[in-house]
RONU-749609 format. One record per residue: residue number from 1; residue in three letters; chain; x, y, z of N, C-alpha, C in turn. Coordinates in Angstrom, 1 decimal, padded with zeros to 4 digits, always signed. Example, Ala and Ser with C-alpha at 12.3 -4.5 7.8 and 13.67 -1.06 7.14 Angstrom:
<pt><resi>1</resi><resn>ALA</resn><chain>A</chain><n_x>+013.2</n_x><n_y>-005.7</n_y><n_z>+007.8</n_z><ca_x>+012.3</ca_x><ca_y>-004.5</ca_y><ca_z>+007.8</ca_z><c_x>+013.2</c_x><c_y>-003.3</c_y><c_z>+007.8</c_z></pt>
<pt><resi>2</resi><resn>SER</resn><chain>A</chain><n_x>+012.8</n_x><n_y>-002.2</n_y><n_z>+007.1</n_z><ca_x>+013.7</ca_x><ca_y>-001.1</ca_y><ca_z>+007.1</ca_z><c_x>+012.9</c_x><c_y>+000.0</c_y><c_z>+007.9</c_z></pt>
//
This chain:
<pt><resi>1</resi><resn>PHE</resn><chain>A</chain><n_x>-032.8</n_x><n_y>+028.5</n_y><n_z>+061.5</n_z><ca_x>-032.5</ca_x><ca_y>+028.8</ca_y><ca_z>+060.1</ca_z><c_x>-032.3</c_x><c_y>+027.6</c_y><c_z>+059.2</c_z></pt>
<pt><resi>2</resi><resn>PHE</resn><chain>A</chain><n_x>-031.2</n_x><n_y>+026.8</n_y><n_z>+059.6</n_z><ca_x>-031.0</ca_x><ca_y>+025.5</ca_y><ca_z>+058.9</ca_z><c_x>-031.2</c_x><c_y>+024.4</c_y><c_z>+059.9</c_z></pt>
<pt><resi>3</resi><resn>SER</resn><chain>A</chain><n_x>-031.7</n_x><n_y>+023.3</n_y><n_z>+059.4</n_z><ca_x>-031.8</ca_x><ca_y>+022.1</ca_y><ca_z>+060.3</ca_z><c_x>-030.5</c_x><c_y>+021.4</c_y><c_z>+060.2</c_z></pt>
<pt><resi>4</resi><resn>VAL</resn><chain>A</chain><n_x>-030.3</n_x><n_y>+020.5</n_y><n_z>+061.2</n_z><ca_x>-029.0</ca_x><ca_y>+019.8</ca_y><ca_z>+061.3</ca_z><c_x>-028.9</c_x><c_y>+018.9</c_y><c_z>+060.0</c_z></pt>
<pt><resi>5</resi><resn>GLY</resn><chain>A</chain><n_x>-030.0</n_x><n_y>+018.3</n_y><n_z>+059.6</n_z><ca_x>-029.9</ca_x><ca_y>+017.5</ca_y><ca_z>+058.4</ca_z><c_x>-029.5</c_x><c_y>+018.3</c_y><c_z>+057.1</c_z></pt>
<pt><resi>6</resi><resn>MET</resn><chain>A</chain><n_x>-030.1</n_x><n_y>+019.5</n_y><n_z>+057.0</n_z><ca_x>-029.7</ca_x><ca_y>+020.4</ca_y><ca_z>+055.9</ca_z><c_x>-028.3</c_x><c_y>+020.8</c_y><c_z>+055.9</c_z></pt>
<pt><resi>7</resi><resn>ALA</resn><chain>A</chain><n_x>-027.8</n_x><n_y>+021.1</n_y><n_z>+057.1</n_z><ca_x>-026.4</ca_x><ca_y>+021.5</ca_y><ca_z>+057.2</ca_z><c_x>-025.5</c_x><c_y>+020.3</c_y><c_z>+056.9</c_z></pt>
<pt><resi>8</resi><resn>LEU</resn><chain>A</chain><n_x>-025.8</n_x><n_y>+019.1</n_y><n_z>+057.3</n_z><ca_x>-025.0</ca_x><ca_y>+018.0</ca_y><ca_z>+056.9</ca_z><c_x>-025.0</c_x><c_y>+017.7</c_y><c_z>+055.4</c_z></pt>
<pt><resi>9</resi><resn>LYS</resn><chain>A</chain><n_x>-026.1</n_x><n_y>+017.8</n_y><n_z>+054.8</n_z><ca_x>-026.2</ca_x><ca_y>+017.7</ca_y><ca_z>+053.3</ca_z><c_x>-025.3</c_x><c_y>+018.7</c_y><c_z>+052.6</c_z></pt>
<pt><resi>10</resi><resn>CYS</resn><chain>A</chain><n_x>-025.4</n_x><n_y>+020.0</n_y><n_z>+053.1</n_z><ca_x>-024.5</ca_x><ca_y>+021.0</ca_y><ca_z>+052.5</ca_z><c_x>-023.1</c_x><c_y>+020.7</c_y><c_z>+052.7</c_z></pt>
<pt><resi>11</resi><resn>ALA</resn><chain>A</chain><n_x>-022.7</n_x><n_y>+020.2</n_y><n_z>+053.9</n_z><ca_x>-021.3</ca_x><ca_y>+019.9</ca_y><ca_z>+054.2</ca_z><c_x>-020.8</c_x><c_y>+018.8</c_y><c_z>+053.3</c_z></pt>
<pt><resi>12</resi><resn>VAL</resn><chain>A</chain><n_x>-021.6</n_x><n_y>+017.8</n_y><n_z>+053.1</n_z><ca_x>-021.3</ca_x><ca_y>+016.6</ca_y><ca_z>+052.2</ca_z><c_x>-021.1</c_x><c_y>+017.1</c_y><c_z>+050.8</c_z></pt>
<pt><resi>13</resi><resn>PHE</resn><chain>A</chain><n_x>-022.1</n_x><n_y>+017.9</n_y><n_z>+050.3</n_z><ca_x>-022.0</ca_x><ca_y>+018.5</ca_y><ca_z>+049.0</ca_z><c_x>-020.7</c_x><c_y>+019.3</c_y><c_z>+048.7</c_z></pt>
<pt><resi>14</resi><resn>VAL</resn><chain>A</chain><n_x>-020.4</n_x><n_y>+020.2</n_y><n_z>+049.7</n_z><ca_x>-019.2</ca_x><ca_y>+021.0</ca_y><ca_z>+049.6</ca_z><c_x>-017.9</c_x><c_y>+020.1</c_y><c_z>+049.5</c_z></pt>
<pt><resi>15</resi><resn>ALA</resn><chain>A</chain><n_x>-017.9</n_x><n_y>+019.1</n_y><n_z>+050.4</n_z><ca_x>-016.8</ca_x><ca_y>+018.1</ca_y><ca_z>+050.4</ca_z><c_x>-016.6</c_x><c_y>+017.4</c_y><c_z>+049.1</c_z></pt>
<pt><resi>16</resi><resn>LEU</resn><chain>A</chain><n_x>-017.7</n_x><n_y>+017.0</n_y><n_z>+048.5</n_z><ca_x>-017.7</ca_x><ca_y>+016.3</ca_y><ca_z>+047.2</ca_z><c_x>-017.2</c_x><c_y>+017.2</c_y><c_z>+046.1</c_z></pt>
<pt><resi>17</resi><resn>VAL</resn><chain>A</chain><n_x>-017.7</n_x><n_y>+018.4</n_y><n_z>+046.1</n_z><ca_x>-017.3</ca_x><ca_y>+019.4</ca_y><ca_z>+045.1</ca_z><c_x>-015.8</c_x><c_y>+019.7</c_y><c_z>+045.2</c_z></pt>
<pt><resi>18</resi><resn>ALA</resn><chain>A</chain><n_x>-015.3</n_x><n_y>+019.8</n_y><n_z>+046.4</n_z><ca_x>-013.9</ca_x><ca_y>+020.1</ca_y><ca_z>+046.6</ca_z><c_x>-013.0</c_x><c_y>+018.9</c_y><c_z>+046.2</c_z></pt>
<pt><resi>19</resi><resn>ILE</resn><chain>A</chain><n_x>-013.5</n_x><n_y>+017.7</n_y><n_z>+046.4</n_z><ca_x>-012.7</ca_x><ca_y>+016.5</ca_y><ca_z>+046.0</ca_z><c_x>-012.7</c_x><c_y>+016.5</c_y><c_z>+044.4</c_z></pt>
<pt><resi>20</resi><resn>ALA</resn><chain>A</chain><n_x>-013.9</n_x><n_y>+016.7</n_y><n_z>+043.8</n_z><ca_x>-014.0</ca_x><ca_y>+016.7</ca_y><ca_z>+042.4</ca_z><c_x>-013.1</c_x><c_y>+017.7</c_y><c_z>+041.7</c_z></pt>
<pt><resi>21</resi><resn>MET</resn><chain>A</chain><n_x>-013.1</n_x><n_y>+018.9</n_y><n_z>+042.3</n_z><ca_x>-012.3</ca_x><ca_y>+020.0</ca_y><ca_z>+041.7</ca_z><c_x>-010.8</c_x><c_y>+019.6</c_y><c_z>+041.8</c_z></pt>
<pt><resi>22</resi><resn>GLY</resn><chain>A</chain><n_x>-010.3</n_x><n_y>+018.8</n_y><n_z>+042.7</n_z><ca_x>-009.0</ca_x><ca_y>+018.4</ca_y><ca_z>+042.8</ca_z><c_x>-008.7</c_x><c_y>+017.2</c_y><c_z>+042.0</c_z></pt>
<pt><resi>23</resi><resn>LEU</resn><chain>A</chain><n_x>-009.6</n_x><n_y>+016.3</n_y><n_z>+041.9</n_z><ca_x>-009.3</ca_x><ca_y>+015.0</ca_y><ca_z>+041.2</ca_z><c_x>-009.5</c_x><c_y>+015.1</c_y><c_z>+039.7</c_z></pt>
<pt><resi>24</resi><resn>ILE</resn><chain>A</chain><n_x>-010.5</n_x><n_y>+015.8</n_y><n_z>+039.3</n_z><ca_x>-010.8</ca_x><ca_y>+015.9</ca_y><ca_z>+037.9</ca_z><c_x>-009.6</c_x><c_y>+016.3</c_y><c_z>+037.0</c_z></pt>
<pt><resi>25</resi><resn>PRO</resn><chain>A</chain><n_x>-009.0</n_x><n_y>+017.4</n_y><n_z>+037.4</n_z><ca_x>-007.8</ca_x><ca_y>+017.8</ca_y><ca_z>+036.5</ca_z><c_x>-006.7</c_x><c_y>+016.8</c_y><c_z>+036.5</c_z></pt>
<pt><resi>26</resi><resn>LEU</resn><chain>A</chain><n_x>-006.5</n_x><n_y>+016.1</n_y><n_z>+037.7</n_z><ca_x>-005.4</ca_x><ca_y>+015.1</ca_y><ca_z>+037.7</ca_z><c_x>-005.8</c_x><c_y>+013.9</c_y><c_z>+036.9</c_z></pt>
<pt><resi>27</resi><resn>LEU</resn><chain>A</chain><n_x>-007.1</n_x><n_y>+013.5</n_y><n_z>+036.9</n_z><ca_x>-007.5</ca_x><ca_y>+012.4</ca_y><ca_z>+036.1</ca_z><c_x>-007.4</c_x><c_y>+012.7</c_y><c_z>+034.6</c_z></pt>
<pt><resi>28</resi><resn>PHE</resn><chain>A</chain><n_x>-007.8</n_x><n_y>+013.9</n_y><n_z>+034.2</n_z><ca_x>-007.7</ca_x><ca_y>+014.3</ca_y><ca_z>+032.8</ca_z><c_x>-006.3</c_x><c_y>+014.3</c_y><c_z>+032.4</c_z></pt>
<pt><resi>29</resi><resn>SER</resn><chain>A</chain><n_x>-005.4</n_x><n_y>+014.8</n_y><n_z>+033.2</n_z><ca_x>-004.0</ca_x><ca_y>+014.9</ca_y><ca_z>+032.9</ca_z><c_x>-003.4</c_x><c_y>+013.5</c_y><c_z>+032.7</c_z></pt>
<pt><resi>30</resi><resn>TYR</resn><chain>A</chain><n_x>-003.8</n_x><n_y>+012.6</n_y><n_z>+033.6</n_z><ca_x>-003.3</ca_x><ca_y>+011.2</ca_y><ca_z>+033.5</ca_z><c_x>-003.9</c_x><c_y>+010.5</c_y><c_z>+032.2</c_z></pt>
<pt><resi>31</resi><resn>LYS</resn><chain>A</chain><n_x>-005.1</n_x><n_y>+010.7</n_y><n_z>+032.0</n_z><ca_x>-005.8</ca_x><ca_y>+010.0</ca_y><ca_z>+030.8</ca_z><c_x>-005.2</c_x><c_y>+010.5</c_y><c_z>+029.5</c_z></pt>
<pt><resi>32</resi><resn>PHE</resn><chain>A</chain><n_x>-004.9</n_x><n_y>+011.8</n_y><n_z>+029.4</n_z><ca_x>-004.5</ca_x><ca_y>+012.3</ca_y><ca_z>+028.1</ca_z><c_x>-003.0</c_x><c_y>+012.5</c_y><c_z>+028.0</c_z></pt>
<pt><resi>33</resi><resn>GLY</resn><chain>A</chain><n_x>-002.2</n_x><n_y>+011.9</n_y><n_z>+028.9</n_z><ca_x>-000.7</ca_x><ca_y>+011.9</ca_y><ca_z>+028.8</ca_z><c_x>-000.1</c_x><c_y>+013.2</c_y><c_z>+029.3</c_z></pt>
<pt><resi>34</resi><resn>GLY</resn><chain>A</chain><n_x>-000.7</n_x><n_y>+013.9</n_y><n_z>+030.2</n_z><ca_x>-000.1</ca_x><ca_y>+015.1</ca_y><ca_z>+030.7</ca_z><c_x>+001.0</c_x><c_y>+014.9</c_y><c_z>+031.7</c_z></pt>
<pt><resi>35</resi><resn>TRP</resn><chain>A</chain><n_x>+001.3</n_x><n_y>+015.9</n_y><n_z>+032.5</n_z><ca_x>+002.4</ca_x><ca_y>+015.9</ca_y><ca_z>+033.5</ca_z><c_x>+002.2</c_x><c_y>+014.7</c_y><c_z>+034.4</c_z></pt>
<pt><resi>36</resi><resn>VAL</resn><chain>A</chain><n_x>+001.0</n_x><n_y>+014.5</n_y><n_z>+034.9</n_z><ca_x>+000.8</ca_x><ca_y>+013.5</ca_y><ca_z>+035.9</ca_z><c_x>+001.2</c_x><c_y>+012.1</c_y><c_z>+035.4</c_z></pt>
<pt><resi>37</resi><resn>ARG</resn><chain>A</chain><n_x>+000.8</n_x><n_y>+011.8</n_y><n_z>+034.2</n_z><ca_x>+001.1</ca_x><ca_y>+010.5</ca_y><ca_z>+033.6</ca_z><c_x>+002.6</c_x><c_y>+010.4</c_y><c_z>+033.3</c_z></pt>
<pt><resi>38</resi><resn>ARG</resn><chain>A</chain><n_x>+003.2</n_x><n_y>+011.4</n_y><n_z>+032.7</n_z><ca_x>+004.6</ca_x><ca_y>+011.3</ca_y><ca_z>+032.4</ca_z><c_x>+005.5</c_x><c_y>+011.1</c_y><c_z>+033.6</c_z></pt>
<pt><resi>39</resi><resn>HIS</resn><chain>A</chain><n_x>+005.1</n_x><n_y>+011.6</n_y><n_z>+034.8</n_z><ca_x>+006.0</ca_x><ca_y>+011.6</ca_y><ca_z>+035.9</ca_z><c_x>+005.5</c_x><c_y>+010.6</c_y><c_z>+037.0</c_z></pt>
<pt><resi>40</resi><resn>THR</resn><chain>A</chain><n_x>+004.4</n_x><n_y>+010.0</n_y><n_z>+036.8</n_z><ca_x>+003.9</ca_x><ca_y>+009.0</ca_y><ca_z>+037.8</ca_z><c_x>+003.6</c_x><c_y>+007.6</c_y><c_z>+037.2</c_z></pt>
<pt><resi>41</resi><resn>HIS</resn><chain>A</chain><n_x>+003.5</n_x><n_y>+007.5</n_y><n_z>+035.9</n_z><ca_x>+003.2</ca_x><ca_y>+006.3</ca_y><ca_z>+035.3</ca_z><c_x>+004.3</c_x><c_y>+005.2</c_y><c_z>+035.7</c_z></pt>
<pt><resi>42</resi><resn>ASN</resn><chain>A</chain><n_x>+005.6</n_x><n_y>+005.6</n_y><n_z>+035.6</n_z><ca_x>+006.7</ca_x><ca_y>+004.8</ca_y><ca_z>+036.0</ca_z><c_x>+007.7</c_x><c_y>+005.6</c_y><c_z>+036.8</c_z></pt>
<pt><resi>43</resi><resn>PRO</resn><chain>A</chain><n_x>+007.5</n_x><n_y>+005.8</n_y><n_z>+038.1</n_z><ca_x>+008.3</ca_x><ca_y>+006.8</ca_y><ca_z>+038.8</ca_z><c_x>+009.8</c_x><c_y>+006.4</c_y><c_z>+038.8</c_z></pt>
<pt><resi>44</resi><resn>SER</resn><chain>A</chain><n_x>+010.1</n_x><n_y>+005.1</n_y><n_z>+038.6</n_z><ca_x>+011.5</ca_x><ca_y>+004.7</ca_y><ca_z>+038.6</ca_z><c_x>+012.3</c_x><c_y>+005.4</c_y><c_z>+037.4</c_z></pt>
<pt><resi>45</resi><resn>ASN</resn><chain>A</chain><n_x>+011.6</n_x><n_y>+005.9</n_y><n_z>+036.4</n_z><ca_x>+012.2</ca_x><ca_y>+006.5</ca_y><ca_z>+035.3</ca_z><c_x>+012.5</c_x><c_y>+008.0</c_y><c_z>+035.6</c_z></pt>
<pt><resi>46</resi><resn>PHE</resn><chain>A</chain><n_x>+012.0</n_x><n_y>+008.6</n_y><n_z>+036.7</n_z><ca_x>+012.2</ca_x><ca_y>+010.0</ca_y><ca_z>+037.0</ca_z><c_x>+013.5</c_x><c_y>+010.2</c_y><c_z>+037.6</c_z></pt>
<pt><resi>47</resi><resn>THR</resn><chain>A</chain><n_x>+014.3</n_x><n_y>+011.0</n_y><n_z>+036.9</n_z><ca_x>+015.7</ca_x><ca_y>+011.3</ca_y><ca_z>+037.4</ca_z><c_x>+015.9</c_x><c_y>+012.8</c_y><c_z>+037.4</c_z></pt>
<pt><resi>48</resi><resn>PHE</resn><chain>A</chain><n_x>+017.1</n_x><n_y>+013.2</n_y><n_z>+038.0</n_z><ca_x>+017.4</ca_x><ca_y>+014.6</ca_y><ca_z>+038.0</ca_z><c_x>+017.6</c_x><c_y>+015.1</c_y><c_z>+036.5</c_z></pt>
<pt><resi>49</resi><resn>ALA</resn><chain>A</chain><n_x>+018.1</n_x><n_y>+014.2</n_y><n_z>+035.7</n_z><ca_x>+018.2</ca_x><ca_y>+014.6</ca_y><ca_z>+034.3</ca_z><c_x>+016.9</c_x><c_y>+014.9</c_y><c_z>+033.6</c_z></pt>
<pt><resi>50</resi><resn>SER</resn><chain>A</chain><n_x>+015.8</n_x><n_y>+014.3</n_y><n_z>+034.1</n_z><ca_x>+014.5</ca_x><ca_y>+014.6</ca_y><ca_z>+033.4</ca_z><c_x>+013.9</c_x><c_y>+015.9</c_y><c_z>+033.8</c_z></pt>
<pt><resi>51</resi><resn>ILE</resn><chain>A</chain><n_x>+014.5</n_x><n_y>+016.6</n_y><n_z>+034.7</n_z><ca_x>+014.0</ca_x><ca_y>+018.0</ca_y><ca_z>+035.1</ca_z><c_x>+014.5</c_x><c_y>+018.9</c_y><c_z>+034.1</c_z></pt>
<pt><resi>52</resi><resn>PRO</resn><chain>A</chain><n_x>+013.7</n_x><n_y>+019.7</n_y><n_z>+033.4</n_z><ca_x>+014.2</ca_x><ca_y>+020.6</ca_y><ca_z>+032.4</ca_z><c_x>+015.0</c_x><c_y>+021.8</c_y><c_z>+033.0</c_z></pt>
<pt><resi>53</resi><resn>ASP</resn><chain>A</chain><n_x>+015.6</n_x><n_y>+022.6</n_y><n_z>+032.2</n_z><ca_x>+016.3</ca_x><ca_y>+023.8</ca_y><ca_z>+032.7</ca_z><c_x>+015.3</c_x><c_y>+024.8</c_y><c_z>+033.3</c_z></pt>
<pt><resi>54</resi><resn>LEU</resn><chain>A</chain><n_x>+015.5</n_x><n_y>+025.2</n_y><n_z>+034.5</n_z><ca_x>+014.5</ca_x><ca_y>+026.1</ca_y><ca_z>+035.2</ca_z><c_x>+015.0</c_x><c_y>+027.5</c_y><c_z>+035.3</c_z></pt>
<pt><resi>55</resi><resn>THR</resn><chain>A</chain><n_x>+016.0</n_x><n_y>+027.9</n_y><n_z>+034.6</n_z><ca_x>+016.6</ca_x><ca_y>+029.3</ca_y><ca_z>+034.7</ca_z><c_x>+015.5</c_x><c_y>+030.3</c_y><c_z>+034.5</c_z></pt>
<pt><resi>56</resi><resn>GLY</resn><chain>A</chain><n_x>+015.4</n_x><n_y>+031.3</n_y><n_z>+035.4</n_z><ca_x>+014.4</ca_x><ca_y>+032.3</ca_y><ca_z>+035.3</ca_z><c_x>+013.0</c_x><c_y>+032.0</c_y><c_z>+035.9</c_z></pt>
<pt><resi>57</resi><resn>ARG</resn><chain>A</chain><n_x>+012.9</n_x><n_y>+030.8</n_y><n_z>+036.4</n_z><ca_x>+011.6</ca_x><ca_y>+030.3</ca_y><ca_z>+037.0</ca_z><c_x>+011.8</c_x><c_y>+030.5</c_y><c_z>+038.6</c_z></pt>
<pt><resi>58</resi><resn>VAL</resn><chain>A</chain><n_x>+010.7</n_x><n_y>+030.6</n_y><n_z>+039.2</n_z><ca_x>+010.6</ca_x><ca_y>+030.7</ca_y><ca_z>+040.7</ca_z><c_x>+009.8</c_x><c_y>+029.5</c_y><c_z>+041.2</c_z></pt>
<pt><resi>59</resi><resn>ALA</resn><chain>A</chain><n_x>+010.4</n_x><n_y>+028.8</n_y><n_z>+042.2</n_z><ca_x>+009.8</ca_x><ca_y>+027.7</ca_y><ca_z>+042.8</ca_z><c_x>+009.5</c_x><c_y>+027.9</c_y><c_z>+044.3</c_z></pt>
<pt><resi>60</resi><resn>ILE</resn><chain>A</chain><n_x>+008.3</n_x><n_y>+027.7</n_y><n_z>+044.7</n_z><ca_x>+008.0</ca_x><ca_y>+027.8</ca_y><ca_z>+046.2</ca_z><c_x>+007.9</c_x><c_y>+026.4</c_y><c_z>+046.7</c_z></pt>
<pt><resi>61</resi><resn>VAL</resn><chain>A</chain><n_x>+008.8</n_x><n_y>+026.1</n_y><n_z>+047.6</n_z><ca_x>+008.8</ca_x><ca_y>+024.8</ca_y><ca_z>+048.2</ca_z><c_x>+008.5</c_x><c_y>+024.9</c_y><c_z>+049.7</c_z></pt>
<pt><resi>62</resi><resn>THR</resn><chain>A</chain><n_x>+007.4</n_x><n_y>+024.3</n_y><n_z>+050.2</n_z><ca_x>+007.1</ca_x><ca_y>+024.3</ca_y><ca_z>+051.6</ca_z><c_x>+007.8</c_x><c_y>+023.1</c_y><c_z>+052.3</c_z></pt>
<pt><resi>63</resi><resn>GLY</resn><chain>A</chain><n_x>+008.2</n_x><n_y>+023.3</n_y><n_z>+053.5</n_z><ca_x>+008.8</ca_x><ca_y>+022.2</ca_y><ca_z>+054.2</ca_z><c_x>+010.2</c_x><c_y>+021.8</c_y><c_z>+053.7</c_z></pt>
<pt><resi>64</resi><resn>SER</resn><chain>A</chain><n_x>+010.9</n_x><n_y>+022.9</n_y><n_z>+053.3</n_z><ca_x>+012.2</ca_x><ca_y>+022.6</ca_y><ca_z>+052.7</ca_z><c_x>+013.4</c_x><c_y>+022.6</c_y><c_z>+053.6</c_z></pt>
<pt><resi>65</resi><resn>ASN</resn><chain>A</chain><n_x>+013.1</n_x><n_y>+022.5</n_y><n_z>+054.9</n_z><ca_x>+014.2</ca_x><ca_y>+022.5</ca_y><ca_z>+055.9</ca_z><c_x>+014.7</c_x><c_y>+021.1</c_y><c_z>+056.1</c_z></pt>
<pt><resi>66</resi><resn>THR</resn><chain>A</chain><n_x>+013.9</n_x><n_y>+020.0</n_y><n_z>+055.9</n_z><ca_x>+014.3</ca_x><ca_y>+018.6</ca_y><ca_z>+056.0</ca_z><c_x>+013.6</c_x><c_y>+017.8</c_y><c_z>+055.0</c_z></pt>
<pt><resi>67</resi><resn>GLY</resn><chain>A</chain><n_x>+014.1</n_x><n_y>+016.6</n_y><n_z>+054.9</n_z><ca_x>+013.4</ca_x><ca_y>+015.5</ca_y><ca_z>+054.1</ca_z><c_x>+013.3</c_x><c_y>+015.8</c_y><c_z>+052.6</c_z></pt>
<pt><resi>68</resi><resn>ILE</resn><chain>A</chain><n_x>+012.1</n_x><n_y>+015.4</n_y><n_z>+052.1</n_z><ca_x>+011.9</ca_x><ca_y>+015.5</ca_y><ca_z>+050.7</ca_z><c_x>+011.8</c_x><c_y>+016.9</c_y><c_z>+050.2</c_z></pt>
<pt><resi>69</resi><resn>GLY</resn><chain>A</chain><n_x>+011.3</n_x><n_y>+017.8</n_y><n_z>+051.1</n_z><ca_x>+011.3</ca_x><ca_y>+019.2</ca_y><ca_z>+050.7</ca_z><c_x>+012.6</c_x><c_y>+019.8</c_y><c_z>+050.5</c_z></pt>
<pt><resi>70</resi><resn>LYS</resn><chain>A</chain><n_x>+013.6</n_x><n_y>+019.4</n_y><n_z>+051.4</n_z><ca_x>+014.9</ca_x><ca_y>+019.9</ca_y><ca_z>+051.3</ca_z><c_x>+015.6</c_x><c_y>+019.4</c_y><c_z>+050.0</c_z></pt>
<pt><resi>71</resi><resn>VAL</resn><chain>A</chain><n_x>+015.4</n_x><n_y>+018.1</n_y><n_z>+049.7</n_z><ca_x>+016.0</ca_x><ca_y>+017.6</ca_y><ca_z>+048.4</ca_z><c_x>+015.3</c_x><c_y>+018.2</c_y><c_z>+047.2</c_z></pt>
<pt><resi>72</resi><resn>THR</resn><chain>A</chain><n_x>+014.0</n_x><n_y>+018.4</n_y><n_z>+047.3</n_z><ca_x>+013.3</ca_x><ca_y>+019.1</ca_y><ca_z>+046.1</ca_z><c_x>+013.9</c_x><c_y>+020.5</c_y><c_z>+045.9</c_z></pt>
<pt><resi>73</resi><resn>ALA</resn><chain>A</chain><n_x>+014.0</n_x><n_y>+021.3</n_y><n_z>+047.0</n_z><ca_x>+014.5</ca_x><ca_y>+022.6</ca_y><ca_z>+046.9</ca_z><c_x>+015.9</c_x><c_y>+022.6</c_y><c_z>+046.3</c_z></pt>
<pt><resi>74</resi><resn>ARG</resn><chain>A</chain><n_x>+016.8</n_x><n_y>+021.7</n_y><n_z>+046.8</n_z><ca_x>+018.1</ca_x><ca_y>+021.6</ca_y><ca_z>+046.3</ca_z><c_x>+018.2</c_x><c_y>+021.3</c_y><c_z>+044.9</c_z></pt>
<pt><resi>75</resi><resn>GLU</resn><chain>A</chain><n_x>+017.4</n_x><n_y>+020.3</n_y><n_z>+044.4</n_z><ca_x>+017.5</ca_x><ca_y>+019.9</ca_y><ca_z>+043.0</ca_z><c_x>+016.9</c_x><c_y>+021.0</c_y><c_z>+042.1</c_z></pt>
<pt><resi>76</resi><resn>LEU</resn><chain>A</chain><n_x>+015.9</n_x><n_y>+021.7</n_y><n_z>+042.5</n_z><ca_x>+015.3</ca_x><ca_y>+022.7</ca_y><ca_z>+041.7</ca_z><c_x>+016.3</c_x><c_y>+023.9</c_y><c_z>+041.5</c_z></pt>
<pt><resi>77</resi><resn>ALA</resn><chain>A</chain><n_x>+017.0</n_x><n_y>+024.2</n_y><n_z>+042.6</n_z><ca_x>+018.1</ca_x><ca_y>+025.2</ca_y><ca_z>+042.6</ca_z><c_x>+019.2</c_x><c_y>+024.8</c_y><c_z>+041.7</c_z></pt>
<pt><resi>78</resi><resn>ARG</resn><chain>A</chain><n_x>+019.6</n_x><n_y>+023.5</n_y><n_z>+041.7</n_z><ca_x>+020.6</ca_x><ca_y>+023.0</ca_y><ca_z>+040.8</ca_z><c_x>+020.2</c_x><c_y>+023.1</c_y><c_z>+039.3</c_z></pt>
<pt><resi>79</resi><resn>LYS</resn><chain>A</chain><n_x>+018.9</n_x><n_y>+023.1</n_y><n_z>+039.1</n_z><ca_x>+018.5</ca_x><ca_y>+023.3</ca_y><ca_z>+037.7</ca_z><c_x>+018.3</c_x><c_y>+024.7</c_y><c_z>+037.3</c_z></pt>
<pt><resi>80</resi><resn>GLY</resn><chain>A</chain><n_x>+018.6</n_x><n_y>+025.7</n_y><n_z>+038.2</n_z><ca_x>+018.5</ca_x><ca_y>+027.1</ca_y><ca_z>+037.9</ca_z><c_x>+017.3</c_x><c_y>+027.9</c_y><c_z>+038.4</c_z></pt>
<pt><resi>81</resi><resn>ALA</resn><chain>A</chain><n_x>+016.4</n_x><n_y>+027.2</n_y><n_z>+039.1</n_z><ca_x>+015.3</ca_x><ca_y>+027.9</ca_y><ca_z>+039.6</ca_z><c_x>+015.6</c_x><c_y>+028.8</c_y><c_z>+040.9</c_z></pt>
<pt><resi>82</resi><resn>SER</resn><chain>A</chain><n_x>+015.0</n_x><n_y>+029.9</n_y><n_z>+041.0</n_z><ca_x>+015.1</ca_x><ca_y>+030.6</ca_y><ca_z>+042.3</ca_z><c_x>+014.1</c_x><c_y>+030.0</c_y><c_z>+043.3</c_z></pt>
<pt><resi>83</resi><resn>VAL</resn><chain>A</chain><n_x>+014.6</n_x><n_y>+029.4</n_y><n_z>+044.3</n_z><ca_x>+013.8</ca_x><ca_y>+028.7</ca_y><ca_z>+045.3</ca_z><c_x>+013.5</c_x><c_y>+029.6</c_y><c_z>+046.5</c_z></pt>
<pt><resi>84</resi><resn>ILE</resn><chain>A</chain><n_x>+012.2</n_x><n_y>+029.6</n_y><n_z>+046.8</n_z><ca_x>+011.7</ca_x><ca_y>+030.4</ca_y><ca_z>+048.0</ca_z><c_x>+011.3</c_x><c_y>+029.4</c_y><c_z>+049.0</c_z></pt>
//
């Protein structure tokens, strides 16, 4: 049905599309001063105080039993989010 070469070309195409779908929104956000640029342009400026009030919001944090996930879940909860 498909040759090995055709299957490889399809796999490469799918991989490139997947990468583009993830990177393009991040690049546009950075270029036009969106969330990515505000919080990664100078990460040393990011503090607990820069997180807005999250009362009434729900946050899903994976890996929240240890490390950075645990700290993230704790800080989101301190700002009023319901953390799952």
